[in-house]
C-alpha positions, 0 to 999 in steps of 0.5 A: 369296724374300720376305725378299730382296725385302723387304730390297731394298724396305727399302733403296730406301725408306731412300734414297728418304726421304733424297733431297731432290728426291723429297721436294720433288716429293711436296710439289709434288704436294700443293701442286698438288692444293690449288691446283686445289681452291681455284682451279678452281671459280672458273675453272669458274664464270667468266662474262662481264666487261664493261669500260665507260667512265664515259660509259655511262648508269647504267641500262645499267651496272646492267643489265650487272651482272645479266649479268656482272661490270662494270669501270668505267674513266674515259676511252677510252684506259683502256678500250682498254688493258683490252680489249687485255689477255690475257683476253677482255673486251669494252669498251663506251662511249657516244658521240653517243647510240650504244653502241660495243662495243670488241673486240680481235679474238681473243676467243672467238666466244661473247664477241664475240656475247654482248657485243653481244647483252647490250648490245642486251638491256640497251638494248631491255629484251627478249630477242632470242633464245629460248634452250633448254637440255638436261642433258648428263648430265655432273656435272663439267666437262671442265676438272676431268677434264683437271686430275685426269688430269694430276694423276694423271699427275704422281703416276705420274711421281714414282713413276717418278723414284723408281725412276730415282734408286734405280738411279742411287744403286746404280750410284754406290755400286756396290751393283749389283755386290754385288747381281749376286753375291748370291742375289737373282734378276733376277725378285726384283730387278724385283719389289722395284723395282716395289713401291716405284714402285707404292706411291709412285704409287698412294699419292700419286695417291690423296692428291692426288685426295682433296685435289682432289675430296674423299672423295665425288668419287673413284672409288677403283678408277679414280682419276677423278671419276665421271659421273652417268648421262645424263638427259633434257632439263629 
């Protein structure tokens, strides 16, 4: 039984290496993992961004830089054009001795509130609200967990495609007819096909998660980033 299963597994592995589509998808999985490793930290640490007109006093601009990123534009039209882009950025200009906040209207609620609060804080020079925080006990953000789960799902999908391509190849080359009259049983056929799928899926998932999270961030049993135990407030 073992020799027949290994022979079937060897045949599938030879075809898998020759299939360009599968090689491309394996390479794509690795590229996605590298891109997530490079760009996800920047997305997790994204903060407030203010677009200010050149009419805003330098003192206010300096104060806003302490709270987030500041982009300076010359003229109200350029400022409005920046606010209307797809990301959530509040615009600020100074007119007739008053500050005016420009919003597109579809920004996240916290962007709409914090833009006005930040401007009041900079202008008045005092805290308008008392803010307290408490640790939730979660070491990673939900974005990282979701991205890791989708990455593993894609790796499993690649393994499933391996099985599908091998079945199509056997049908086109009429190998399936030869296997039907061979001593290979149905159970042995299923085992031989399943082993390759498991090897490709698990190996690719482990490799991609190692690239994405690093050796210290992978739970090798569950292929997910572990969370620290809940702690009290700090």
